[in-house]
C-alpha positions in Angstrom: 66.5 126.8 99.6 66.2 127.4 103.0 69.6 126.1 105.7 67.1 122.8 106.9 66.2 122.2 103.0 70.1 122.3 102.1 70.8 119.7 105.4 68.1 117.1 104.5 69.5 117.6 101.0 72.9 116.7 101.5 71.9 114.0 103.9 69.6 112.0 101.1 72.1 112.5 98.9 74.7 111.1 100.6 72.7 108.1 101.8 71.6 107.3 98.3 74.7 108.2 96.1 77.3 108.4 98.2 80.0 110.9 99.5 81.6 112.5 96.4 77.8 113.1 95.0 77.0 114.5 98.2 79.8 117.0 98.2 79.2 118.1 94.5 75.3 118.3 95.0 75.7 120.0 98.2 77.8 122.8 96.9 75.6 123.2 93.8 72.8 123.8 96.2 74.4 126.0 98.2 76.1 128.0 96.0 73.8 128.2 92.2 75.2 127.9 89.0 78.5 127.1 88.7 81.1 125.8 86.1 83.1 122.6 86.0 86.0 124.3 87.0 84.9 126.0 90.2 83.5 122.6 91.4 86.6 121.3 90.9 88.5 124.1 93.0 85.8 124.5 95.8 85.0 121.0 96.5 88.7 120.0 96.5 87.9 116.8 94.2 89.6 115.5 91.1 88.1 116.3 88.0 87.6 112.7 86.9 85.5 112.4 90.1 83.4 115.6 89.9 82.6 114.2 85.7 81.2 111.6 87.3 79.2 113.0 90.1 78.0 115.2 87.8 76.9 112.5 85.2 75.0 110.7 88.1 73.2 113.9 89.0 72.2 114.8 85.5 71.0 111.1 85.0 68.7 111.1 88.3 67.5 114.7 87.4 69.3 116.2 90.2 71.3 118.3 88.3 70.9 120.3 84.9 72.7 122.6 82.7 72.8 126.0 80.6 75.1 127.6 78.4 76.6 130.7 80.0 76.6 134.1 77.6 80.3 133.5 77.2 80.0 130.6 76.4 80.5 127.6 79.0 78.7 125.5 80.6 77.2 126.1 83.9 75.6 123.2 86.6 72.3 124.0 88.4 71.2 121.8 91.1 67.7 121.1 91.2 67.0 121.4 94.8 63.1 120.4 94.9 64.0 117.2 93.4 66.6 116.5 95.6 64.1 116.5 98.6 62.0 114.1 96.1 64.4 111.6 97.3 62.4 111.1 100.7 59.6 110.3 99.0 61.0 107.3 96.8 59.2 104.8 98.8 55.4 105.9 98.5 55.8 106.3 94.7 57.0 102.5 94.8 54.2 101.6 96.9 51.7 103.3 94.4 52.3 101.7 91.7 52.5 98.2 93.9 48.7 99.3 94.9 47.3 100.5 91.6 49.3 98.3 89.2 50.6 95.3 91.2 54.1 93.8 91.3 54.9 94.5 87.8 54.1 98.3 88.3 56.0 98.2 91.4 59.4 97.0 89.8 58.9 99.2 86.8 58.8 102.1 88.8 61.7 100.8 90.9 63.9 100.4 88.3 63.1 104.0 86.9 63.8 105.0 90.4 66.7 103.7 90.9 68.4 104.3 87.2 67.0 107.7 86.6 65.6 107.1 83.2 65.4 104.2 81.1 64.4 103.2 77.8 61.1 101.3 77.4 63.3 98.1 76.1 65.9 98.1 78.8 62.8 98.8 81.5 60.7 95.8 79.9 63.5 93.1 80.0 65.1 94.0 83.5 61.6 93.9 85.2 60.8 90.6 83.4 64.0 89.2 84.4 63.4 90.4 88.2 60.1 88.9 88.2 60.8 85.6 86.7 63.7 85.1 89.3 60.9 85.5 92.1 59.0 82.9 90.5 59.1 79.4 92.1 57.4 76.8 90.1 59.9 77.7 87.1 57.6 79.8 84.7 58.8 83.1 83.1 57.1 86.7 82.7 56.2 87.3 79.1 57.7 90.7 78.0 54.2 91.4 76.4 52.9 91.5 79.7 55.0 94.0 81.2 54.9 95.9 78.1 51.3 96.3 78.6 51.7 97.6 82.3 54.3 100.2 81.1 52.0 101.5 78.5 49.0 101.8 81.5 51.2 103.7 83.4 52.2 106.3 80.8 48.3 106.0 80.0 47.8 107.2 83.4 50.7 109.7 83.3 52.7 107.9 86.0 55.6 107.7 83.7 56.8 110.1 80.6 59.4 110.2 78.2 62.3 112.6 79.3 62.4 115.8 78.3 64.6 116.8 75.3 65.0 118.3 71.3 61.9 116.1 69.9 63.1 113.6 72.4 65.5 112.0 69.9 68.3 111.9 72.1 70.4 113.9 69.9 73.8 115.6 71.0 75.8 118.5 70.4 78.4 118.3 67.3 80.9 120.3 69.4 83.3 118.0 71.0 84.0 118.1 75.0 80.8 119.9 75.5 77.2 118.3 76.7 74.1 118.6 74.3 72.1 121.5 74.4 69.7 122.3 77.5 66.7 120.2 77.4 63.6 121.9 76.0 59.7 120.3 76.8 58.2 119.2 73.7 55.8 121.0 71.8 53.2 118.3 71.8 52.2 117.3 75.7 50.8 114.3 74.4 53.4 112.9 72.6 55.4 112.8 76.5 52.9 109.8 77.1 53.0 107.9 74.0 54.1 104.8 74.2 56.3 103.8 70.8 54.8 100.5 68.9 57.5 98.2 70.1 57.1 94.3 69.1 59.0 92.6 72.0 59.2 88.8 71.6 60.3 86.8 74.6 60.4 86.0 77.8 62.5 86.8 81.4 65.5 85.2 82.0 67.0 83.2 85.4 70.3 83.9 86.3 72.6 80.9 86.1 74.1 79.5 89.3 77.3 77.6 87.5 80.9 77.9 87.5 82.6 81.4 86.5 84.0 79.8 83.2 80.3 78.9 82.2 78.9 82.2 83.5 81.5 84.2 81.3 80.5 81.8 78.2 77.0 82.3 78.7 77.2 86.1 79.2 78.9 86.0 75.4 76.4 84.7 73.6 73.8 86.9 72.3 70.3 86.4 73.7 68.1 85.4 70.6 65.1 86.4 72.1 65.8 89.4 73.9 63.5 91.5 72.2 63.2 92.0 68.8 61.7 95.1 66.4 62.9 97.6 69.4 64.9 99.9 67.2 61.8 102.5 67.4 62.8 103.1 71.5 66.4 103.0 71.5 66.8 107.2 71.5 63.5 107.6 73.8 64.0 107.8 77.6 61.5 107.5 80.1 61.0 108.4 83.8 59.1 108.9 86.9 56.3 111.9 86.8 56.6 112.8 90.0 53.9 115.8 89.3 51.7 113.0 88.8 52.2 111.1 91.6 51.8 114.0 94.1 48.4 114.6 92.2 47.2 111.1 93.2 48.4 111.8 96.8 46.5 114.7 96.8 43.6 113.1 95.6 43.7 110.4 98.0 44.3 112.9 100.9 40.8 114.7 100.1 38.9 111.1 99.7 39.8 110.1 102.9 39.1 113.6 104.2 35.8 113.5 102.8 35.3 110.0 104.1 36.1 111.0 107.8 33.5 114.0 107.6 31.1 112.4 105.9 30.7 108.6 104.8 31.9 106.0 103.0 29.5 106.7 99.9 30.1 110.4 99.7 34.2 109.5 99.5 33.3 107.4 96.5 31.2 110.1 94.7 34.7 112.1 95.2 36.7 109.5 94.1 34.7 109.2 91.0 34.6 112.9 90.1 38.8 112.9 91.0 39.4 109.9 88.7 37.0 111.4 85.7 39.4 114.5 85.9 42.7 113.1 86.5 44.0 113.3 83.4 42.3 116.5 81.9 43.0 118.8 85.1 46.5 120.3 85.0 48.5 119.6 88.7 48.1 123.2 89.9 44.8 123.8 88.5 42.4 125.2 91.3 39.5 123.0 90.0 38.6 120.0 88.1 36.6 119.9 85.2 32.8 120.9 85.7 30.8 117.3 85.7 27.4 117.1 85.3 25.6 114.5 87.7 24.5 112.3 85.1 28.3 112.1 84.1 28.9 111.2 87.7 26.3 108.9 87.7 27.3 106.8 84.6 31.0 106.7 86.1 30.1 105.2 89.7 31.5 101.8 90.0 28.9 99.0 89.5 29.4 98.0 93.1 27.4 101.1 94.4 23.9 100.6 93.5 22.6 104.2 94.4 19.7 105.6 92.5 20.0 108.8 90.4 17.7 110.9 93.2 20.1 109.7 96.1 23.2 110.9 94.0 21.8 114.3 93.7 20.9 114.2 97.2 24.6 113.6 98.0 25.8 116.0 95.7 23.9 118.9 97.2 25.1 117.8 100.7 28.6 118.0 99.5 28.3 121.3 97.9 26.4 122.8 100.8 29.3 121.5 103.4 31.4 124.2 105.2 34.7 122.4 103.9 33.3 123.6 100.3 35.6 120.5 98.8 32.6 120.4 95.8 31.2 123.6 94.5 28.5 123.8 91.8 29.5 125.6 88.7 26.6 125.5 86.8 22.5 123.7 86.3 23.1 122.0 82.8 22.8 118.1 82.4 21.0 117.9 86.3 23.8 120.3 87.5 27.7 121.1 87.4 30.0 120.1 89.9 33.7 120.4 90.4 36.4 119.9 93.2 37.7 122.8 94.7 41.2 121.6 94.7 42.8 124.4 96.6 40.2 124.8 99.1 40.4 121.5 99.9 44.3 121.4 100.3 44.1 124.8 102.5 41.6 122.8 104.8 43.9 119.5 104.7 47.0 122.3 105.8 44.6 123.7 108.6 43.7 120.5 109.8 47.4 119.6 110.2 48.0 123.0 112.0 45.4 122.1 114.4 46.5 118.8 115.3 50.1 120.2 115.8 48.6 122.4 118.4 46.9 120.3 120.2 49.7 117.6 120.4 52.1 120.5 121.9 49.8 122.6 123.9 46.7 120.7 124.6 43.3 120.6 123.7 42.1 124.4 125.1 44.7 126.1 123.3 43.4 124.1 120.0 39.9 125.2 121.0 41.4 129.2 120.9 43.3 128.3 117.6 40.3 126.7 115.8 38.2 129.8 117.0 40.5 132.7 115.7 40.7 130.4 112.4 37.1 130.8 112.1 36.4 134.5 113.6 39.6 135.7 111.8 40.5 138.5 114.6 39.4 138.7 118.2 40.5 140.8 121.1 41.4 138.7 124.4 38.2 139.6 126.4 36.5 138.2 123.2 38.5 134.9 123.5 38.0 134.3 127.1 34.0 134.8 126.6 33.7 132.7 123.2 36.0 129.8 124.3 34.7 129.9 127.8 37.9 129.6 129.6 39.0 131.8 132.3 41.0 135.1 132.0 44.1 133.8 133.3 44.6 130.5 131.4 43.5 132.1 128.3 46.2 134.7 128.4 48.9 132.1 129.2 47.5 130.0 126.3 47.4 133.1 123.8 51.1 134.1 125.0 52.6 130.7 124.4 51.2 130.4 120.9 52.3 133.6 120.3 55.8 133.1 121.5 55.6 130.1 119.0 54.5 132.2 115.9 51.5 130.4 115.6 49.3 133.2 116.6 49.8 136.8 115.6 49.1 139.8 117.7 47.8 143.5 115.5 47.6 146.8 117.4 45.3 149.1 116.2 45.6 152.6 118.3 42.9 154.8 118.3 45.2 157.9 119.2 48.2 158.8 117.4 50.4 158.5 120.8 49.9 154.8 120.5 48.8 154.9 124.3 48.5 151.4 125.5 45.0 152.1 127.3 43.9 153.3 123.7 45.1 150.6 121.4 42.9 147.5 121.0 45.3 144.4 120.4 43.6 141.7 118.2 44.9 138.0 118.0 44.6 136.2 114.4 46.4 133.3 113.2 48.3 133.5 109.8 47.8 130.2 108.1 50.8 130.7 105.5 53.2 131.7 107.6 52.4 129.3 110.3 52.7 126.7 107.5 56.1 127.5 106.3 57.5 127.3 109.6 56.0 124.1 110.9 57.2 122.7 106.8 60.7 123.9 108.1 60.6 122.2 111.5 59.5 119.1 109.3 62.5 119.0 107.1 64.6 119.4 110.2 62.8 116.6 112.0 63.2 114.4 109.0 67.2 115.1 109.0 67.4 114.2 112.9 65.5 110.9 112.0 67.9 110.1 108.8 71.1 111.2 111.3 69.7 108.5 114.0 69.3 105.8 112.2 72.8 106.5 110.4 74.3 106.7 114.2 72.3 103.5 115.2 73.7 101.7 111.9 77.4 102.6 113.0 77.2 102.0 116.3 76.3 98.3 115.5 78.1 98.0 112.3 80.6 95.0 113.5 77.6 92.7 114.7 75.6 93.8 111.1 78.5 92.5 109.2 78.8 89.3 111.5 75.2 88.7 111.0 75.3 89.3 107.0 78.2 86.9 106.9 77.0 84.1 108.9 73.8 84.4 106.5 75.7 83.9 103.6 77.4 81.2 104.5 73.9 79.8 105.3 72.6 80.4 102.5 75.5 78.6 100.1 75.2 75.7 102.5 71.7 75.2 102.1 72.5 75.3 98.4 74.9 72.5 98.5 72.4 70.4 100.7 74.0 70.5 104.2 72.6 68.9 107.1 70.3 70.6 109.6 72.7 69.5 112.6 75.4 71.9 110.4 73.2 74.8 109.6 72.2 75.2 113.4 76.1 74.9 114.2 76.5 78.1 112.1 73.5 79.9 113.3 74.7 79.6 116.8 77.9 81.6 116.1 75.5 84.4 116.9 74.8 84.6 120.9 71.7 85.3 122.4 72.7 88.8 123.8 74.1 89.4 120.0 70.4 88.1 118.8 69.0 90.1 121.1 70.7 93.1 120.0 70.1 92.5 116.3 66.1 92.3 116.8 66.7 95.7 119.3 68.4 97.5 116.3 65.7 96.3 113.7 62.9 97.5 115.4 64.3 101.0 116.1 65.4 101.4 112.6 61.6 100.3 111.5 60.4 102.6 113.7 62.6 105.2 112.5 61.4 104.6 108.6 58.0 104.6 109.7 58.4 107.9 111.2 60.2 109.3 108.1 57.1 108.4 105.9 54.7 110.0 108.2 56.7 113.1 108.7 56.7 113.0 104.5 52.9 113.2 104.8 52.8 116.3 106.9 55.4 117.9 104.7 53.2 116.8 101.5 50.4 118.8 102.8 52.0 121.5 103.8 54.2 122.2 100.4 51.0 121.7 98.3 49.2 124.4 100.5 52.0 126.6 100.1 52.5 126.1 96.7 48.8 126.6 95.7 49.0 129.9 97.7 52.0 130.9 95.8 49.8 129.8 92.6 46.7 131.4 93.9 48.8 135.0 94.3 50.6 135.1 91.2 
């Protein structure tokens, strides 16, 4: 892990889990596998606090453990998973888009708790949904269970990897259970056990403390019957499946911008038919015939089979090469070239960055080098139709930014400049890696800026929260409007303006984080696909 990634991971751990967890997690990220004794000594933290921090990290899958050959346990940080904390809002929003409020809350609870049993997750989500309903209705456990089953069927959630997924622990006292191993049957990872949950969500009692304590001691009769089958099965978010969905959406959007809505819907249908059967690292989707694609098209798209074949031919002949042919049976077999699509998306991001940073003429030269691979300076001037002095200056500016490479090809052994050919080219992979590190640094700067803004206005925020709490309690007791207005006037006009400015700035920083993360995702996917292709 690079220094930029380690810095960003440290900031994310501190923001979401606190200072002690951040201290332990950052130490493991920087040093690798370490035993408990070394962690306690090097972090200058008490043993109990380190154990609690490790429990939090293990619960959220940010740290794993392994047995050393000498018999002690070593803890290893999962660096890439630490960076995925940045993507939590996108996971939650995607679940809301696909499965509504119930799916959103299921994913949110699993992310907040790291891992949960099916019964616990269903009850908690049902309670939260019931509290938001104003008409006094309650949400049935069966409704939440149905949505959870849909998430598992589409692989957005899966069972936590473990020894047969039964939650067995080691019999050796004082040691953690054996290191988790993936289940041999992948299908079981997404199979929801047959559990009958009878009951509905509960609202919180707004009574005095004594009555609340009495209520909490009473067992809930409808808390969910016959749930013993899933007590030892824990579930978590399948981040790989979410990333696959993000990639598919990026491909669909690119096809829509390049061609039209019908073409993007055809590509969407092909991706939807292959989303479960195609592995995340595959270069191509499963081959699909035009007849299968025609039958799977949404009912609203009333296009004939002949028109579909024409669209598929256009997509297959397009220079982007997102869609490729793999045979002629069944009216023609077609696949989505996933690696090629990701590479095109990454290249498009590189071109956009060059244009924003150096201008449209530099972007023209950059695209020219991408298309022609290697060009001399005179050829760049001629093809791009840019004066020699300007072209030379632009090439050197991009060369100094490591976006363009220069290769020397000597004609003679003495490497004399007059007898040497100088070729300019674009090496996309190193450029993507460099820009990826800059994106990590950008997100770290955004987080630090947001923390600074919050710290500078800490007193005003606390005052605003106290006043809001007073108003809420007075509204619950039926206070008059004049009394509420008098409490609201405790915040002066300049303070209110300052709060609005703070809120606007924080919202801008949050939106910037999400936008930069979209670029990070495309560049990461390109780097990973290139690595998988080379291996």
